[in-house]
C-alpha positions as CSV (number, residue, x, y, z in Angstrom):
1,M,-9.0,-3.2,0.4
2,S,-7.0,-3.8,-2.6
3,R,-6.2,-1.0,-4.8
4,I,-5.5,-0.8,-8.6
5,H,-3.4,1.2,-10.2
6,L,-3.2,1.6,-14.1
7,T,-1.1,3.8,-16.4
8,I,-1.8,4.3,-20.0
9,D,1.1,6.1,-21.2
10,E,0.3,5.9,-25.1
11,L,-3.4,4.9,-26.5
12,V,-3.1,5.4,-30.1
13,L,-6.6,6.0,-31.5
14,R,-6.9,6.4,-36.2
15,G,-9.6,8.1,-37.3
16,L,-11.3,9.2,-34.2
17,D,-13.0,12.3,-34.9
18,P,-12.5,15.1,-31.9
19,A,-15.6,16.3,-30.7
20,G,-15.6,12.2,-29.7
21,R,-12.8,12.5,-27.6
22,H,-14.5,13.8,-24.2
23,A,-17.0,11.2,-25.2
24,F,-14.2,8.3,-25.0
25,V,-12.6,9.2,-22.8
26,A,-15.2,9.4,-20.0
27,S,-16.7,6.3,-21.9
28,L,-13.1,4.6,-21.4
29,T,-13.3,5.7,-17.7
30,R,-16.9,4.4,-16.4
31,E,-16.0,1.5,-18.2
32,L,-12.8,0.7,-16.7
33,E,-13.9,1.5,-12.8
34,T,-16.8,-1.0,-14.1
35,V,-14.0,-4.3,-15.6
36,L,-11.3,-3.4,-12.7
37,S,-13.9,-3.3,-9.4
38,N,-15.1,-7.3,-10.4
39,K,-14.7,-9.0,-7.5
40,E,-13.4,-12.0,-9.7
41,A,-11.1,-10.7,-11.6
42,R,-9.4,-8.9,-8.6
43,A,-9.0,-12.0,-7.0
44,A,-6.8,-13.1,-9.7
45,W,-4.7,-9.7,-9.5
46,A,-4.3,-9.9,-6.4
47,R,-0.3,-10.2,-6.0
48,P,1.6,-6.8,-8.1
49,H,2.8,-7.7,-11.4
50,R,3.5,-5.5,-14.9
51,T,1.9,-5.6,-18.0
52,P,4.4,-3.6,-20.1
53,V,2.8,-3.1,-23.4
54,L,-1.1,-4.5,-24.5
55,R,-1.8,-5.2,-27.7
56,L,-5.5,-5.0,-28.4
57,N,-6.9,-5.8,-31.6
58,R,-8.7,-4.3,-33.9
59,M,-11.8,-3.2,-33.0
60,S,-14.7,-1.7,-34.8
61,F,-15.7,1.9,-35.2
62,E,-18.7,4.4,-35.4
63,P,-18.4,7.5,-36.4
64,G,-19.4,9.9,-33.7
65,S,-19.3,10.6,-30.0
66,A,-22.3,7.1,-29.3
67,G,-19.0,5.5,-31.5
68,A,-16.3,6.9,-29.4
69,G,-18.1,5.5,-26.6
70,K,-18.8,2.0,-28.0
71,L,-14.6,2.3,-28.9
72,A,-13.9,3.0,-25.5
73,A,-16.0,0.4,-23.8
74,Q,-14.6,-2.2,-26.3
75,V,-10.7,-1.3,-25.6
76,A,-11.7,-0.5,-21.7
77,R,-13.0,-4.8,-21.4
78,G,-9.7,-5.6,-23.5
79,I,-7.6,-4.1,-21.0
80,G,-9.6,-5.8,-18.6
81,K,-8.5,-9.1,-20.0
82,G,-5.2,-8.1,-21.0
83,L,-4.5,-7.6,-17.5
84,K,-5.2,-10.8,-16.2
85,P,-1.9,-12.9,-14.8
């Protein structure tokens, strides 16, 4: 069984309501687990590598907890795409 170790040192989010932070973190965690457990993607990451900086494109954002959850899903998918070697 292989392992993936992902460290996010800093995530800059402008315009996120403090009440949406919990929804964002919960959704990001859930979506990253889904994205990173994809068997085809894991095969591409079979050897160790580092991605020192990953900048994602601008993303749409809707206010409130639901919007924070949708934003987190977009971020997780962007991370998954950016980690491919």
